[in-house]
C-alpha positions as CSV (number, residue, x, y, z in Angstrom):
1,M,72.4,110.5,-112.9
2,N,73.0,107.0,-111.8
3,D,75.4,106.4,-114.8
4,F,78.5,107.4,-112.8
5,N,79.9,104.0,-111.8
6,T,82.1,104.6,-108.7
7,A,82.9,102.6,-105.7
8,Y,80.8,102.9,-102.6
9,P,82.3,104.8,-99.7
10,H,83.3,102.6,-96.8
11,T,81.9,104.5,-93.8
12,A,78.9,106.6,-93.0
13,S,81.1,109.6,-92.4
14,Q,82.6,109.3,-95.8
15,V,79.1,109.3,-97.3
16,V,78.2,112.5,-95.5
17,V,81.4,114.2,-96.6
18,K,80.8,113.2,-100.3
19,Q,77.2,114.2,-100.2
20,N,78.0,117.6,-98.7
21,A,80.8,118.2,-101.1
22,L,78.8,117.3,-104.2
23,I,75.7,119.3,-103.2
24,R,77.9,122.4,-102.6
25,Q,79.3,122.0,-106.1
26,V,75.9,121.5,-107.6
27,Y,74.5,124.6,-106.0
28,A,77.6,126.6,-107.0
29,W,77.2,125.7,-110.6
30,M,73.5,126.1,-110.6
31,G,74.0,129.6,-109.1
32,A,76.5,130.4,-111.8
33,G,74.1,129.2,-114.5
34,L,71.3,131.4,-113.1
35,A,73.7,134.4,-113.0
36,I,74.7,133.8,-116.6
37,T,71.1,133.6,-117.6
38,A,70.2,136.8,-115.8
39,F,73.2,138.6,-117.3
40,L,72.4,137.6,-120.8
41,A,68.7,138.5,-120.3
42,L,69.7,142.0,-119.2
43,V,72.2,142.4,-122.1
44,T,69.5,141.3,-124.6
45,L,66.9,143.7,-123.1
46,S,69.4,146.6,-123.2
47,S,70.3,146.0,-126.9
48,P,67.5,146.8,-129.3
49,A,69.5,145.2,-132.1
50,I,69.7,141.8,-130.3
51,L,66.1,142.1,-129.1
52,N,64.8,142.8,-132.6
53,A,66.8,140.0,-134.0
54,V,65.3,137.5,-131.5
55,L,61.7,138.7,-131.7
56,G,61.7,140.0,-135.3
57,N,62.8,136.7,-136.8
58,K,60.9,133.5,-135.9
59,L,63.7,131.4,-137.5
60,I,66.3,132.9,-135.0
61,F,63.9,132.5,-132.0
62,Y,63.0,128.9,-132.7
63,G,66.6,128.2,-133.7
64,L,67.6,129.3,-130.2
65,M,64.9,127.1,-128.6
66,I,66.0,124.1,-130.6
67,G,69.6,124.8,-129.8
68,E,68.7,124.9,-126.1
69,L,67.0,121.5,-126.3
70,A,69.9,120.0,-128.2
71,L,72.3,121.2,-125.5
72,V,70.2,119.8,-122.7
73,F,69.8,116.4,-124.4
74,T,73.5,116.3,-125.2
75,L,74.6,117.0,-121.7
76,S,72.0,114.7,-120.1
77,G,72.4,111.8,-122.5
78,A,76.2,111.8,-123.2
79,I,77.6,113.1,-119.9
80,N,79.9,110.0,-119.5
81,K,81.3,110.5,-123.0
82,L,82.0,114.2,-122.7
83,S,85.1,115.7,-121.2
84,T,84.8,117.8,-118.1
85,T,85.6,120.9,-120.1
86,T,83.0,120.1,-122.8
87,A,80.3,119.4,-120.2
88,T,81.1,122.7,-118.5
89,L,81.0,124.7,-121.8
90,I,77.7,123.1,-122.8
91,F,76.1,124.1,-119.4
92,I,77.4,127.6,-119.8
93,A,76.2,127.8,-123.4
94,Y,72.7,126.6,-122.4
95,S,72.5,129.1,-119.6
96,A,73.5,131.9,-121.9
97,L,71.0,130.9,-124.7
98,N,68.2,130.6,-122.1
99,G,69.0,134.1,-120.9
100,I,68.4,135.4,-124.4
101,T,65.1,133.7,-124.9
102,L,63.8,134.4,-121.4
103,S,64.5,138.1,-121.8
104,T,61.2,138.2,-123.7
105,I,59.2,137.7,-120.5
106,A,60.2,141.2,-119.4
107,L,58.2,142.5,-122.3
108,V,55.1,140.7,-121.1
109,Y,55.3,141.0,-117.3
110,T,56.2,144.0,-115.1
111,T,59.6,144.2,-113.5
112,N,58.1,144.1,-110.0
113,S,56.1,141.0,-110.6
114,I,59.1,139.2,-112.2
115,T,61.2,140.1,-109.1
116,S,58.6,139.1,-106.6
117,T,57.9,135.8,-108.4
118,F,61.6,135.1,-108.5
119,V,61.8,135.6,-104.7
120,I,58.8,133.3,-104.2
121,T,60.3,130.7,-106.5
122,G,63.6,130.9,-104.5
123,G,61.8,130.3,-101.3
124,M,59.8,127.3,-102.6
125,F,62.8,125.9,-104.4
126,G,65.0,126.2,-101.3
127,A,62.4,124.6,-99.0
128,M,61.8,121.6,-101.2
129,S,65.5,121.2,-102.0
130,V,66.3,121.2,-98.2
131,Y,63.6,118.6,-97.7
132,G,65.0,116.4,-100.5
133,F,68.5,116.6,-99.0
134,M,67.5,116.1,-95.4
135,T,64.7,113.5,-95.7
136,R,65.4,109.9,-94.8
137,R,62.5,108.7,-96.9
138,D,63.1,106.8,-100.1
139,L,61.7,109.1,-102.8
140,T,62.1,106.5,-105.6
141,S,58.3,106.2,-105.9
142,W,58.0,109.9,-106.6
143,G,60.0,109.5,-109.9
144,S,57.4,107.8,-112.1
145,F,54.5,109.9,-110.7
146,L,56.3,113.2,-111.4
147,F,57.6,112.0,-114.8
148,M,54.0,111.3,-115.9
149,G,53.0,114.7,-114.6
150,L,55.8,116.3,-116.5
151,I,54.8,114.5,-119.8
152,G,51.2,115.6,-119.2
153,V,52.2,119.2,-118.8
154,V,54.4,119.2,-121.9
155,I,51.6,117.5,-124.1
156,A,48.9,119.8,-122.7
157,S,51.1,122.9,-123.3
158,V,51.7,121.9,-126.9
159,V,48.0,121.3,-127.5
160,N,47.1,124.6,-125.9
161,I,49.3,126.5,-128.3
162,F,46.7,125.6,-130.9
163,V,43.7,125.9,-128.6
164,G,44.7,129.1,-126.9
165,S,42.5,128.6,-123.9
166,S,43.4,130.8,-120.9
167,A,41.5,128.4,-118.6
168,V,43.5,125.5,-119.8
169,S,46.7,127.6,-119.4
170,W,45.8,128.2,-115.7
171,V,45.2,124.5,-115.1
172,I,48.5,123.6,-116.8
173,S,50.3,126.2,-114.7
174,G,48.8,124.8,-111.5
175,I,49.8,121.3,-112.3
176,G,53.2,122.5,-113.4
177,V,53.8,124.2,-110.1
178,I,53.0,120.9,-108.3
179,V,55.2,118.9,-110.6
180,F,58.3,121.1,-110.5
181,T,58.0,121.6,-106.7
182,G,58.0,117.8,-106.3
183,L,60.8,117.4,-108.9
184,T,63.0,119.9,-106.9
185,A,62.8,117.6,-103.8
186,Y,63.1,114.4,-105.9
187,D,66.1,115.6,-107.9
188,T,67.9,116.9,-104.8
189,W,67.4,113.5,-103.2
190,K,68.7,111.8,-106.3
191,I,71.9,113.9,-106.2
192,K,72.3,112.9,-102.6
193,E,71.9,109.3,-103.4
194,M,74.3,109.7,-106.3
195,A,76.9,111.0,-103.9
196,A,76.3,108.1,-101.6
197,T,77.5,105.8,-104.4
198,G,80.8,107.7,-104.5
199,A,80.1,110.0,-107.5
200,E,82.3,113.1,-107.2
201,G,83.9,115.7,-109.4
202,R,82.7,118.4,-111.7
203,K,80.8,116.3,-114.3
204,P,78.2,114.9,-111.8
205,A,78.0,118.4,-110.3
206,I,77.3,119.9,-113.7
207,L,74.6,117.3,-114.4
208,G,73.0,117.9,-111.0
209,A,73.2,121.7,-111.5
210,L,71.5,121.4,-114.9
211,T,68.7,119.3,-113.4
212,L,68.0,121.7,-110.5
213,Y,68.4,124.7,-112.8
214,L,65.7,123.3,-115.1
215,D,63.4,122.7,-112.0
216,F,64.0,126.3,-110.8
217,I,63.4,128.0,-114.2
218,N,60.3,126.0,-115.0
219,L,58.8,126.5,-111.5
220,F,59.5,130.2,-111.9
221,L,57.7,130.3,-115.3
222,M,54.7,128.4,-114.0
223,L,54.4,130.7,-110.9
224,L,54.8,133.8,-113.1
225,R,51.5,132.9,-114.9
226,F,49.8,133.1,-111.5
227,T,51.5,136.0,-109.8
228,G,52.8,138.0,-112.8
229,N,51.1,141.3,-113.7
230,R,51.0,141.8,-117.4
231,R,52.1,145.1,-119.0
């Protein structure tokens, strides 16, 4: 998110104004993304035809997953080359596809446990995001540590697909909760620092929203493995 080359504000008050303005836009777009995801998940669950198409055909399901990854990498890697409209549409499309694929968790976990986990996630995410925005510490050192943790979680998750160990799954989830809790604070801090360099407008807001959206969703999924009651 440091690819936005803009001039530094001249005064401390300008920095604060830009930081507050950008963070408001980020949270607005993140909230919109979560709302789109929730809406599409409900639509999918209420439509047997869509649900059967997603679950009954592995090609479609994995195609949706690959499509999501492609959208994330496109938005993250080519944000400066994309128009504001294109970046916005990619974010909306990703949120929608994620809603379709995430609808499947409602078939595994009870509605009450999903709701309670969502509330817990919101509380943890909110607390860490506030910390990341309010802290005066330099969180740069967190980046490499959390990135290594993230890579470890991804690799272990892929390996456990073939191993199928419930114990390993619990360990992965525990580490994942720590990693995404830390990433929430770190990414919020990065957005604040990005605003301090003068970044403003919808494109940096969309990129920031995507980053925090991913932190929230992954933290929710990791916590659900601990707190979720299976059907």
